[in-house]
ROKOL-576499 format. One record per atom (N, C-alpha, C, O, CB): residue in one letter; x, y, z. Coordinates in steps of 0.001 Angstrom, whole numbers, padded with zeros to 6 digits, always signed. Glycine has a CB too. Example, Ala and Ser with C-alpha at 12.3 -4.5 7.8 and 13.67 -1.06 7.14 Angstrom:
2
a+013190-005690+007800a+012300-004500+007800a+013200-003300+007800a+014236-003319+008465a+011308-004473+009046s+012850-002250+007080s+013670-001060+007140s+012900+000030+007870s+013409+001138+008039s+014084-000598+005725
# end
This chain:
239
x+004697+031784-007203x+005956+031040-007136x+005850+029852-006183x+006315+028752-006482x+007095+031964-006694x+005213+030106-005003x+005034+029035-004033x+004146+027929-004562x+004381+026750-004297x+004456+029581-002758x+003106+028321-005327x+002204+027324-005901x+002930+026463-006922x+002746+025246-006953x+000995+028004-006550x+003759+027089-007762x+004503+026347-008781x+005487+025377-008136x+005643+024246-008595x+005247+027314-009713x+006150+025824-007069x+007095+024955-006363x+006376+023762-005746x+006854+022631-005819x+007842+025742-005275x+005234+024024-005143x+004454+022945-004531x+003964+021966-005589x+003989+020754-005379x+003262+023517-003747x+003519+022493-006727x+003043+021635-007813x+004181+020780-008364x+004004+019590-008625x+002424+022483-008938x+005364+021403-008540x+006520+020674-009069x+006938+019556-008118x+007209+018436-008551x+007701+021634-009308x+006989+019859-006827x+007358+018847-005829x+006341+017711-005791x+006706+016537-005726x+007480+019485-004440x+005061+018076-005831x+004001+017062-005806x+004066+016177-007045x+003846+014968-006961x+002618+017728-005708x+004370+016780-008198x+004448+016013-009446x+005633+015047-009410x+005511+013895-009825x+004568+016961-010659x+006780+015522-008913x+007958+014654-008815x+007705+013513-007834x+008097+012373-008084x+009195+015465-008378x+007051+013822-006725x+006714+012777-005751x+005746+011771-006363x+005859+010570-006120x+006102+013398-004474x+004794+012260-007159x+003860+011362-007847x+004611+010416-008783x+004332+009218-008815x+002813+012172-008639x+005566+010960-009548x+006371+010121-010443x+007189+009107-009645x+007348+007959-010061x+007304+010993-011308x+007706+009541-008498x+008474+008634-007638x+007601+007502-007119x+008013+006342-007106x+009089+009401-006460x+006397+007847-006694x+005451+006831-006210x+005109+005840-007320x+005079+004631-007094x+004160+007498-005678x+004852+006357-008515x+004511+005501-009654x+005686+004600-010020x+005506+003422-010329x+004097+006355-010868x+006898+005171-009983x+008107+004396-010288x+008285+003257-009292x+008564+002125-009688x+009350+005305-010277x+008125+003547-008003x+008284+002514-006978x+007190+001457-007074x+007414+000291-006748x+008277+003142-005588x+006027+001861-007514x+004942+000898-007702x+005306-000110-008785x+005181-001318-008586x+003630+001620-008066x+005762+000396-009940x+006178-000489-011033x+007408-001304-010643x+007497-002496-010938x+006470+000326-012303x+008348-000648-009980x+009586-001295-009535x+009272-002443-008581x+009826-003535-008708x+010520-000274-008851x+008382-002190-007630x+008008-003216-006666x+007306-004393-007309x+007579-005546-006977x+007129-002628-005607x+006399-004103-008231x+005701-005181-008944x+006674-006024-009751x+006587-007251-009748x+004621-004606-009867x+007609-005364-010448x+008574-006076-011285x+009469-006987-010445x+009681-008147-010800x+009432-005079-012074x+009990-006472-009343x+010876-007270-008490x+010123-008440-007860x+010666-009538-007736x+011498-006390-007392x+008883-008205-007465x+008080-009289-006883x+007845-010401-007897x+007984-011581-007576x+006734-008748-006375x+007491-010024-009114x+007250-011014-010174x+008532-011776-010496x+008507-012998-010641x+006704-010328-011450x+009661-011057-010610x+010944-011708-010893x+011310-012680-009775x+011773-013790-010037x+012059-010656-011070x+011101-012261-008536x+011389-013133-007405x+010560-014404-007424x+011070-015489-007145x+011154-012397-006118x+009275-014270-007753x+008388-015440-007833x+008848-016378-008946x+008871-017595-008759x+006921-015000-008074x+009214-015820-010109x+009665-016636-011250x+010953-017386-010915x+011070-018579-011193x+009883-015751-012494x+011922-016682-010314x+013189-017324-009952x+012960-018400-008895x+013600-019451-008919x+014200-016279-009438x+012057-018132-007982x+011748-019118-006937x+011188-020395-007558x+011520-021498-007124x+010742-018535-005916x+010338-020244-008571x+009780-021409-009256x+010873-022193-009978x+010886-023424-009958x+008695-020975-010251x+011802-021454-010623x+012888-022110-011359x+013789-022895-010405x+014098-024061-010655x+013718-021068-012139x+014210-022253-009311x+015106-022910-008363x+014409-024023-007589x+015044-024993-007175x+015674-021892-007394x+013103-023878-007397x+012359-024936-006705x+012375-026224-007528x+012454-027325-006984x+010900-024490-006434x+012298-026062-008858x+012340-027226-009739x+013700-027909-009678x+013795-029136-009710x+012019-026818-011179x+014760-027092-009590x+016122-027637-009592x+016650-027940-008192x+017811-028322-008045x+017055-026670-010277x+015828-027778-007173x+016277-027918-005783x+016964-029247-005488x+018003-029241-004828x+015108-027759-004861x+016438-030390-005943x+017097-031657-005607x+018491-031794-006202x+019279-032625-005751x+016250-032803-006070x+018803-030979-007222x+020074-031115-007924x+021072-030022-007566x+022165-029978-008129x+019837-031110-009406x+020716-029150-006646x+021618-028083-006225x+022362-028500-004965x+021792-029110-004061x+020842-026772-005985x+023649-028158-004925x+024464-028524-003769x+024136-027688-002543x+024178-028173-001413x+025930-028381-004102x+023808-026421-002785x+023540-025504-001679x+022053-025168-001633x+021549-024427-002477x+024383-024214-001818x+021372-025707-000659x+019929-025542-000586x+019507-024104-000292x+018381-023717-000603x+019370-026454+000466x+020421-023288+000320x+020022-021932+000675x+019742-021080-000551x+019003-020100-000462x+021093-021278+001516x+020328-021441-001717x+020084-020662-002918x+018634-020786-003383x+018105-019899-004053x+021026-021101-004025x+018002-021901-003015x+016619-022103-003426x+015711-021069-002766x+014687-020683-003330x+016154-023525-003076x+016090-020624-001574x+015250-019693-000833x+015683-018236-000988x+015039-017340-000442x+015252-020064+000621x+016772-017989-001731x+017249-016608-001909x+016254-015709-002640x+016216-014516-002338x+018551-016617-002666x+015432-016211-003596x+014453-015314-004244x+013432-014726-003280x+012778-013730-003591x+013723-016059-005331x+013296-015349-002101x+012385-014792-001098x+012783-013363-000742x+011932-012525-000443x+012372-015669+000167x+014092-013099-000778x+014584-011743-000499x+014040-010770-001541x+013637-009657-001206x+016138-011709-000486x+014031-011193-002805x+013486-010347-003872x+011999-010088-003656x+011526-008964-003825x+013713-010999-005246x+011273-011122-003287x+009830-010977-003073x+009557-010011-001919x+008696-009137-002019x+009180-012355-002785x+010299-010176-000826x+010125-009277+000321x+010480-007847-000062x+009791-006903+000326x+010990-009738+001510x+011572-007690-000834x+011971-006352-001293x+010878-005715-002137x+010571-004533-001983x+013277-006424-002097x+010291-006509-003035x+009207-005993-003870x+008008-005548-003050x+007401-004515-003332x+008776-007043-004867x+007670-006334-002034x+006541-005973-001167x+006839-004687-000398x+005964-003836-000237x+006228-007121-000181x+008089-004549+000079x+008486-003323+000792x+008369-002110-000123x+007898-001054+000300x+009932-003445+001329x+008797-002259-001378x+008691-001157-002339x+007235-000782-002596x+006900+000394-002733x+009374-001534-003658x+006383-001788-002658x+004954-001518-002844x+004384-000758-001645x+003575+000155-001808x+004179-002837-003054x+004812-001141-000446x+004356-000433+000757x+004849+001015+000770x+004128+001921+001188x+004839-001164+002022x+006089+001223+000306x+006626+002589+000226x+005806+003424-000746x+005472+004574-000461x+008109+002569-000209x+005481+002836-001903x+004686+003569-002896x+003288+003881-002366x+002746+004953-002635x+004583+002763-004201x+002706+002949-001617x+001381+003190-001034x+001436+004307+000010x+000514+005116+000114x+000832+001899-000398x+002524+004342+000780x+002695+005416+001770x+002781+006775+001087x+002167+007745+001532x+003956+005174+002620x+003559+006835-000013x+003671+008082-000764x+002361+008498-001393x+002012+009679-001397x+004718+007952-001829x+001631+007526-001929x+000328+007838-002512x-000655+008340-001476x-001426+009266-001731x-000240+006623-003202x-000623+007721-000299x-001502+008162+000793x-001163+009589+001217x-002055+010392+001490x-001386+007208+002002x+000141+009899+001270x+000571+011248+001653x+000127+012283+000628x-000273+013390+000990x+002091+011297+001818x+000198+011923-000655x-000219+012857-001706x-001719+013125-001663x-002165+014260-001832x+000168+012313-003077x-002483+012073-001437x-003943+012213-001456x-004442+012960-000221x-005265+013870-000326x-004611+010832-001539x-003937+012569+000948x-004438+013157+002197x-003724+014455+002582x-004245+015254+003360x-004297+012158+003322x-002510+014654+002020x-001689+015838+002338x-001393+015936+003833x-001361+017021+004414x-002396+017118+001868x-001180+014774+004430x-000866+014743+005856x+000641+014821+006067x+001422+014172+005371x-001433+013471+006511x+001019+015623+007031x+002434+015870+007310x+003159+014592+007719x+004245+014311+007210x+002580+016921+008405x+002578+013816+008627x+003250+012634+009145x+003400+011551+008077x+004409+010846+008054x+002488+012084+010338x+002423+011414+007205x+002523+010437+006120x+003635+010819+005148x+004393+009964+004689x+001183+010323+005374x+003722+012105+004841x+004772+012585+003944x+006151+012429+004577x+007114+012073+003898x+004528+014050+003574x+006246+012695+005874x+007513+012526+006588x+007939+011062+006598x+009115+010751+006408x+007395+013053+008027x+006985+010170+006820x+007266+008736+006821x+007744+008279+005449x+008664+007468+005346x+006019+007943+007239x+007122+008799+004396x+007519+008465+003030x+008953+008927+002762x+009736+008199+002151x+006549+009106+002014x+009294+010126+003214x+010654+010654+003041x+011675+009791+003770x+012751+009512+003240x+010737+012100+003548x+011338+009372+004978x+012242+008514+005757x+012440+007175+005060x+013560+006670+004989x+011690+008294+007183x+011358+006597+004546x+011446+005323+003831x+012353+005435+002607x+013176+004555+002355x+010050+004854+003408x+012198+006526+001846x+013034+006733+000659x+014507+006842+001038x+015373+006278+000369x+012590+007996-000096x+014781+007566+002108x+016168+007743+002556x+016769+006415+003012x+017907+006093+002670x+016239+008774+003698x+016001+005649+003784x+016484+004351+004251x+016735+003402+003092x+017707+002646+003097x+015488+003731+005221x+015851+003445+002093x+016024+002573+000934x+017288+002927+000161x+018020+002042-000281x+014807+002663+000015x+017541+004221+000000x+018741+004646-000720x+020001+004187+000005x+020929+003676-000622x+018753+006172-000888x+020036+004365+001314x+021203+003938+002086x+021368+002416+002042x+022490+001915+001964x+021081+004414+003543x+020258+001685+002090x+020337+000222+002040x+020826-000253+000680x+021574-001227+000601x+018971-000400+002352x+020413+000422-000395x+020878+000059-001734x+022377+000282-001872x+023087-000557-002427x+020128+000865-002798x+022855+001410-001366x+024293+001684-001417x+025062+000622-000633x+026119+000167-001071x+024601+003095-000857x+024534+000230+000517x+025178-000807+001332x+025197-002145+000607x+026197-002862+000644x+024460-000953+002677x+024085-002482-000056x+024010-003744-000786x+024978-003773-001958x+025603-004799-002226x+022595-003983-001281x+025104-002647-002660x+026034-002572-003796x+027468-002769-003316x+028240-003501-003936x+025896-001213-004532x+027820-002117-002217x+029170-002268-001667x+029415-003704-001205x+030499-004251-001406x+029384-001292-000496x+028404-004308-000587x+028528-005695-000139x+028681-006641-001316x+029493-007564-001272x+027318-006096+000696x+027897-006415-002376x+027980-007252-003575x+029352-007137-004229x+029893-008123-004731x+026886-006863-004577x+029912-005928-004221x+031245-005738-004806x+032300-006484-003998x+033203-007102-004563x+031596-004240-004880x+032182-006422-002677x+033148-007102-001817x+033037-008618-001961x+034043-009328-001928x+032939-006693-000353x+031790-009113-002123x+031554-010560-002184x+031379-011050-003615x+030696-012047-003849x+030326-010926-001366x+031986-010363-004569x+031796-010729-005977x+032340-012123-006295x+031890-012759-007248x+032470-009702-006875x+033306-012601-005502x+033855-013933-005727x+032830-015027-005416x+032952-016155-005894x+035105-014134-004877x+031817-014681-004608x+030783-015661-004276x+029958-016043-005501x+029358-017117-005544x+029868-015113-003185x+029933-015147-006511x+029185-015437-007734x+029742-016684-008407x+028996-017519-008917x+029234-014236-008704x+031068-016794-008399x+031714-017962-008999x+031269-019237-008293x+030950-020233-008943x+033247-017827-008939x+031249-019205-006972x+030834-020374-006202x+029373-020713-006461x+028989-021882-006489x+031060-020135-004710x+028550-019658-006654x+027128-019867-006926x+026939-020639-008223x+026126-021562-008277x+026386-018524-006996x+027682-020274-009277x+027520-020949-010559x+028043-022380-010526x+027583-023222-011297x+028227-020172-011646x+028983-022661-009656x+029464-024028-009529x+028375-024959-009005x+028397-026158-009284x+030675-024075-008611x+027432-024420-008256x+026331-025238-007737x+025311-025570-008823x+024429-026405-008620x+025640-024519-006582x+025434-024909-009979x+024504-025185-011074x+024824-026493-011800x+023963-027047-012483x+024521-024036-012064x+026046-026985-011659x+026492-028123-012460x+025546-029319-012417x+025239-029870-013474x+027843-028553-012000x+025065-029751-011240x+024158-030903-011227x+022836-030659-011954x+022170-031615-012351x+023872-031295-009811x+022445-029393-012133x+021167-029122-012799x+021218-029396-014297x+020194-029316-014975x+020756-027686-012563x+022415-029721-014825x+022536-030092-016241x+021632-031282-016562x+021072-031373-017654x+024006-030427-016593x+021499-032182-015606x+020673-033373-015830x+019197-033029-016007x+018427-033832-016535x+020835-034344-014671x+018809-031851-015569x+017405-031437-015679x+017126-030616-016933x+015996-030174-017140x+017009-030637-014459x+018134-030407-017767x+017985-029485-018898x+016829-029881-019810x+016047-029021-020217x+019277-029429-019703x+016708-031142-020131x+015645-031599-021029x+014441-032157-020265x+013539-032751-020855x+016187-032659-021975x+014444-031955-018948x+013327-032416-018125x+012485-031245-017651x+011256-031282-017717x+013837-033216-016926x+013159-030204-017171x+012476-029028-016628x+012567-027856-017599x+013657-027481-018031x+013073-028636-015266x+011418-027283-017937x+011396-026117-018830x+012060-024913-018176x+012673-024094-018861x+009953-025769-019225x+011942-024798-016850x+012543-023671-016140x+014065-023733-016174x+014727-022731-016445x+012056-023640-014697x+014620-024916-015896x+016076-025092-015941x+016582-024916-017368x+017646-024339-017591x+016478-026483-015395x+015817-025414-018324x+016140-025260-019751x+016275-023780-020098x+017246-023368-020733x+015050-025925-020642x+015310-022998-019682x+015327-021560-019966x+016487-020871-019251x+017136-019996-019824x+013997-020917-019548x+016749-021259-018010x+017825-020649-017229x+019175-020838-017919x+019940-019884-018062x+017865-021248-015814x+019467-022064-018345x+020734-022338-019017x+020820-021638-020365x+021872-021106-020719x+020917-023834-019201x+019740-021633-021111x+019756-020995-022433x+020022-019496-022331x+020785-018940-023121x+018428-021236-023153x+019393-018848-021359x+019583-017402-021195x+021031-017087-020827x+021634-016176-021395x+018629-016849-020115x+021590-017842-019876x+022963-017581-019425x+023960-017862-020538x+024855-017054-020784x+023299-018433-018190x+023816-019005-021218x+024777-019378-022260x+024692-018454-023467x+025714-018122-024067x+024544-020817-022698x+023484-018039-023824x+023333-017143-024975x+023828-015736-024647x+024500-015108-025465x+021866-017092-025424x+023502-015245-023463x+023878-013880-023089x+025378-013732-022860x+025985-012739-023261x+023130-013460-021839x+025965-014731-022212x+027380-014631-021821x+028318-015350-022782x+029531-015377-022573x+027568-015193-020431x+027743-015942-023854x+028568-016625-024862x+029483-017663-024201x+030705-017634-024345x+029415-015595-025658x+028844-018569-023479x+029593-019593-022753x+028907-020941-022936x+027824-021030-023514x+029710-019235-021245x+029553-021979-022438x+028984-023324-022559x+029346-024132-021321x+030524-024296-021002x+029493-024037-023849x+028332-024635-020625x+028569-025392-019413x+029001-024507-018257x+029041-023282-018376x+029605-026445-019663x+029323-025137-017142x+029773-024378-015977x+031249-024022-016121x+031621-022851-016048x+029537-025180-014679x+032099-025050-016327x+033536-024818-016512x+033900-024724-017995x+034690-023866-018388x+034346-025939-015844x+033324-025608-018819x+033500-025575-020275x+032498-026547-020892x+031655-027109-020193x+034977-025945-020687x+032595-026738-022199x+031596-027560-022898x+031640-029026-022483x+030676-029754-022721x+031801-027459-024392x+032737-029479-021867x+032831-030883-021462x+031823-031237-020364x+031529-032411-020138x+034243-031192-020981x+031300-030219-019690x+030254-030497-018692x+029040-031134-019353x+028392-032008-018776x+029838-029202-017959x+028738-030689-020568x+027613-031262-021305x+027983-032606-021921x+027108-033439-022159x+027145-030297-022396x+029266-032825-022180x+029709-034091-022760x+029414-035261-021823x+029231-036394-022269x+031209-034036-023076x+029368-034979-020530x+029123-036037-019549x+027738-036648-019689x+027518-037812-019356x+029297-035497-018149x+026809-035841-020188x+025434-036339-020330x+025021-036399-021801x+023837-036515-022116x+024454-035445-019543x+026015-036319-022703x+025708-036293-024138x+025031-037582-024588x+024247-037568-025537x+026985-036067-024950x+025327-038711-023911x+024717-039978-024297x+023230-040009-023962x+022483-040830-024494x+025429-041134-023610x+022801-039098-023065x+021390-039039-022684x+020644-037985-023492x+019493-038191-023878x+021253-038746-021189x+021301-036855-023747x+020647-035748-024442x+021683-034956-025231x+022855-034918-024858x+019903-034828-023439x+021255-034326-026312x+022189-033545-027130x+022652-032284-026411x+021987-031793-025498x+021540-033172-028460x+023812-031766-026841x+024334-030522-026273x+023433-029373-026714x+023040-029326-027879x+025816-030273-026714x+023096-028449-025823x+022184-027346-026169x+022677-026520-027354x+023880-026351-027553x+021995-026436-024969x+021735-026014-028130x+022079-025178-029286x+022725-023867-028868x+023488-023270-029628x+020838-024893-030116x+022414-023421-027650x+022999-022161-027182x+024485-022298-026877x+025151-021303-026589x+022267-021674-025942x+025019-023534-026939x+026451-023744-026743x+027243-023458-028019x+028462-023292-027973x+026712-025173-026277x+026553-023402-029144x+027239-023235-030427x+027471-021760-030732x+026597-020917-030530x+026431-023886-031557x+028665-021477-031220x+029015-020125-031653x+028639-019979-033122x+029405-020369-034004x+030538-019830-031429x+027465-019421-033385x+026979-019316-034760x+027721-018245-035555x+027557-018149-036771x+025491-019016-034762x+028531-017445-034877x+029366-016476-035581x+030598-017116-036180x+031285-016506-037000x+029776-015366-034648x+030883-018351-035774x+032033-019087-036291x+031621-019902-037511x+030513-020436-037559x+032632-020008-035201x+032496-019996-038481x+032166-020711-039722x+031912-022188-039471x+031078-022796-040142x+033291-020550-040741x+032614-022767-038520x+032480-024200-038244x+031466-024505-037137x+031290-025657-036740x+033827-024774-037863x+030807-023455-036651x+029821-023619-035575x+030390-024412-034395x+029789-025383-033936x+028569-024320-036111x+031546-023985-033920x+032193-024632-032784x+031502-024232-031477x+030768-023246-031412x+033691-024267-032735x+031764-025036-030439x+031239-024687-029123x+031953-023436-028607x+033083-023139-028993x+031409-025869-028127x+031266-022720-027732x+031957-021646-027014x+033036-022287-026140x+032792-023285-025461x+030952-020789-026146x+034199-021711-026168x+035346-022322-025492x+035327-022131-023982x+035886-022946-023248x+036620-021755-026045x+034702-021084-023521x+034738-020776-022085x+033477-021279-021386x+032417-021407-021998x+034894-019259-021864x+033618-021560-020095x+032462-021942-019300x+031717-020722-018791x+032171-019589-018953x+032888-022816-018135x+030579-020962-018182x+029726-019841-017772x+030239-019129-016522x+029850-017990-016266x+028318-020332-017527x+031103-019776-015737x+031719-019068-014615x+032573-017932-015149x+032483-016797-014681x+032571-020029-013744x+033411-018254-016142x+034245-017227-016771x+033407-016285-017620x+033669-015083-017664x+035335-017873-017628x+032391-016834-018299x+031556-016017-019181x+030780-014944-018435x+030677-013807-018895x+030594-016895-019932x+030237-015311-017283x+029496-014329-016482x+030439-013243-015971x+030082-012066-015938x+028779-015020-015295x+031654-013650-015570x+032647-012670-015137x+032997-011695-016246x+033102-010491-016014x+033902-013370-014657x+033180-012223-017469x+033472-011356-018618x+032303-010436-018934x+032487-009284-019326x+033815-012197-019847x+031089-010969-018756x+029885-010174-019020x+029826-008962-018095x+029527-007848-018526x+028616-011036-018848x+030116-009199-016815x+030086-008092-015851x+031200-007087-016124x+031012-005883-015950x+030207-008629-014420x+032365-007585-016553x+033465-006676-016883x+033114-005819-018092x+033394-004620-018120x+034755-007464-017152x+032494-006450-019094x+032161-005743-020331x+031124-004655-020101x+031204-003570-020678x+031653-006722-021375x+030146-004961-019246x+029050-004014-019025x+029153-003293-017681x+028174-002725-017198x+027724-004738-019109x+030339-003320-017087x+030504-002676-015779x+030232-001176-015854x+029614-000609-014953x+031914-002921-015241x+030697-000531-016930x+030455+000913-017083x+028964+001210-017204x+028469+002204-016673x+031198+001456-018317x+028253+000323-017919x+026803+000493-018061x+026113+000360-016711x+025219+001139-016381x+026230-000535-019052x+026537-000637-015930x+025952-000843-014603x+026213+000354-013692x+025334+000791-012949x+026515-002119-013966x+027453+000882-013764x+027804+002037-012930x+026967+003250-013326x+026444+003963-012471x+029312+002363-013054x+026847+003475-014648x+026047+004607-015140x+024594+004475-014704x+023975+005438-014252x+026128+004702-016675x+024061+003260-014847x+022679+003013-014432x+022512+003252-012935x+021514+003824-012498x+022258+001578-014788x+023501+002808-012152x+023434+003009-010710x+023461+004479-010325x+022722+004910-009439x+024572+002292-010038x+024323+005256-011001x+024404+006696-010719x+023087+007380-011063x+022607+008231-010314x+025563+007344-011510x+022500+006999-012211x+021216+007587-012623x+020127+007256-011604x+019322+008114-011244x+020806+007076-014028x+020111+005996-011141x+019117+005588-010149x+019277+006371-008847x+018291+006782-008235x+019228+004087-009874x+020529+006573-008429x+020785+007342-007203x+020315+008782-007364x+019709+009343-006451x+022286+007313-006844x+020594+009388-008533x+020181+010769-008778x+018658+010901-008769x+018106+011846-008207x+020744+011262-010116x+017987+009925-009410x+016522+009948-009439x+015962+009868-008018x+015041+010599-007655x+015974+008781-010299x+016539+008965-007223x+016057+008809-005851x+016364+010040-004998x+015565+010420-004143x+016679+007570-005215x+017524+010662-005233x+017851+011883-004495x+016867+013004-004818x+016427+013734-003930x+019280+012333-004815x+016527+013130-006106x+015535+014141-006506x+014192+013853-005833x+013510+014763-005363x+015368+014169-008054x+013827+012565-005798x+012579+012187-005133x+012599+012497-003646x+011604+012965-003093x+012307+010716-005340x+013739+012234-002990x+013862+012509-001551x+013788+014005-001268x+013105+014438-000341x+015181+011939-001006x+014503+014795-002084x+014488+016255-001899x+013084+016814-002105x+012631+017670-001345x+015475+016935-002872x+012394+016322-003142x+011027+016791-003414x+010078+016390-002295x+009245+017185-001860x+010522+016232-004751x+010211+015141-001829x+009354+014672-000731x+009618+015470+000545x+008689+015775+001293x+009584+013168-000472x+010881+015806+000789x+011214+016597+001974x+010625+018010+001869x+010095+018549+002841x+012745+016669+002158x+010728+018597+000671x+010161+019940+000472x+008652+019927+000658x+008078+020831+001265x+010510+020474-000928x+008015+018879+000122x+006565+018757+000259x+006178+018548+001721x+005154+019055+002179x+006038+017596-000603x+006999+017804+002442x+006749+017584+003869x+006794+018900+004644x+005965+019146+005520x+007775+016598+004447x+007768+019733+004311x+007869+021039+004978x+006653+021913+004673x+006164+022635+005542x+009156+021763+004544x+006170+021840+003429x+004972+022612+003059x+003749+022120+003834x+002952+022919+004326x+004710+022511+001536x+003612+020794+003936x+002489+020233+004690x+002584+020611+006170x+001570+020836+006832x+002450+018700+004535x+003817+020676+006677x+004005+021028+008080x+003588+022484+008331x+002922+022785+009321x+005477+020808+008498x+003988+023376+007425x+003589+024785+007558x+002075+024925+007486x+001463+025691+008230x+004251+025643+006463x+001479+024150+006552x+000019+024185+006396x-000656+023681+007666x-001662+024232+008112x-000426+023336+005178x-000081+022622+008240x-000639+022054+009470x-000554+023058+010624x-001502+023215+011394x+000100+020754+009843x+000598+023736+010732x+000770+024747+011781x-000194+025910+011590x-000754+026432+012554x+002212+025263+011795x-000384+026314+010317x-001287+027426+010017x-002715+027084+010394x-003414+027897+010997x-001211+027796+008538x-003152+025878+010038x-004510+025448+010374x-004689+025351+011883x-005731+025719+012424x-004826+024095+009716x-003647+024845+012558x-003720+024727+014018x-003820+026106+014666x-004570+026297+015623x-002489+023972+014562x-003051+027073+014132x-003084+028444+014664x-004450+029075+014463x-004977+029734+015360x-002008+029309+013995x-005028+028869+013267x-006349+029430+012974x-007411+028846+013897x-008275+029571+014391x-006726+029173+011513x-007350+027543+014127x-008321+026906+015012x-008187+027440+016437x-009187+027663+017119x-008141+025378+014995x-006945+027642+016882x-006709+028173+018228x-007258+029582+018370x-007865+029923+019385x-005217+028164+018552x-007038+030410+017329x-007539+031789+017345x-009058+031820+017381x-009649+032630+018095x-007032+032560+016123x-009689+030945+016615x-011152+030894+016585x-011712+030508+017950x-012731+031038+018393x-011634+029899+015517x-011023+029571+018609x-011476+029165+019938x-011366+030325+020926x-012238+030510+021775x-010661+027959+020439x-010280+031112+020811x-010096+032255+021705x-011153+033328+021472x-011657+033939+022414x-008706+032850+021519x-011484+033546+020182x-012499+034551+019841x-013867+034131+020349x-014617+034941+020895x-012551+034776+018323x-014185+032851+020163x-015481+032347+020604x-015551+032302+022130x-016572+031903+022690x-015742+030951+020016
# end
């Protein structure tokens, strides 16, 4: 029974380590990509601090990679202190995620202000492939056009055509989407809020299972460490 419990805990911890490894790599790559996109649009953004915000994603990804390496080291070496450190890291990460979610909910109005800073980047739509992709993804996903409405694109229509992602192809007349992306993104979050909440609950449960398993494994390693220490002490006394 003890062997099965130890194997189950070790397997769950292994899955947790593997998950954090992939998670860390994904966030790091996303952060690098967003940094490249915003770097291209930097001269046209009103708030320069947004250009450096992807650095937070990159740092987060690196931290996740370090956590996964700590867990992998603990599994391979079966050292008590490494396993304890891994458990502490997992717990701190869970608490920090909950804090970030609460902060994001409180500061949700800042999202609107963030999208307003995108308006000058319209001039880069047909110049920068990164800005082009950014606008296309947002307008297609959120069924919106421009920052406030389609007239944002009308200002530069004499220089370049209005993006195809502004057209509502579900409409018989192929009219522009009536709402801007500030409103569209808000509607998107409202529509998928239940999905986000469900995903968040699942992520919390997965991390809790990982923390409990890592803690159980830590206790097993500690008992093993005490047993080995006791045996060594007894051997010294006998000798």
